[in-house]
N, C-alpha and C positions, 0 to 999 in steps of 0.2 A: 504494500500500500504506500509506503514512504517513497519507494522508487517511482511510482506513478506520479505522486505529487511533485517530486523533484523534476521529473521529465516535463511535466506541465509548466512548471516555473521556468525552466530553461527554455522551453519553446516560446513562452510568452516574452521572455527577455530577448531572445533572438529576433522575434517578429518586431518588437518595439525598436530595437537597434536598426534593423533593416529599413523600417519606416523613417527613422530619424536621418540615417545616412542616405538612403535611397538614391535619387538622381541628383541631388544637390540643387534642385530647382524648387523654389517656394511653391507650396500648394495653395491654390486659390479655390474659392467656391463658385467661380464664374463671374465675379464682380470685375468691373473695369478698373484698371490701375491707371490713374491720372489720365483718363480719357482714352486709353489704348484698348483696342479690341482684344478680347480673350478668345482663344481657340481651344477646343477639347481634343485631347489625345485619345484616339480610338482604342488604344490598347488598355490603358489603365484608367481613363476617365478624368484625368487631372486637367484643369484649365490652366493655360499659360499665356502670357502676353504674346501677341503675334510676332513682335520684333525678336523675341528670344526663342521662339519655337523652331524646331527642325522641320524643314519642309521637304516633302517627297511626292512625286507624281505616282499614283497607283491607279491603273486602269483608266487613265485620262482625267483623274480627279486629284486635286491637291490635298494631301493629308498632312496634318501637323502633329509633331511628337514633342513630349516634354524632355526626353533624354534619348541618347543613342541606344541605351538598353531597351527602351520601349520600341524604338524603331526596329531593332533586330528581332525582338520577340514577335512583333506584329508581322514581320516578313516571314518568320518561321511558321506562324499560325496560318498565314494565307496560303502557304504551300501545301497544307494538309488537305 
């Protein structure tokens, strides 16, 4: 029983640290920052300012990402 509790605590700590370190991009709830348009990352759902988003053309449409990791993960998911 104690082992299970320790594993749950370690898992929660790991998840919290990954969220804090994550992509290094501030997370927003979709609000505009100083009048700048916000765009949504299709992989993780995070909103980022248009000027700092990574842009990529996918099937003739421009897609925006919050980080290189999300861009790579999205590309892998689209190949499935």
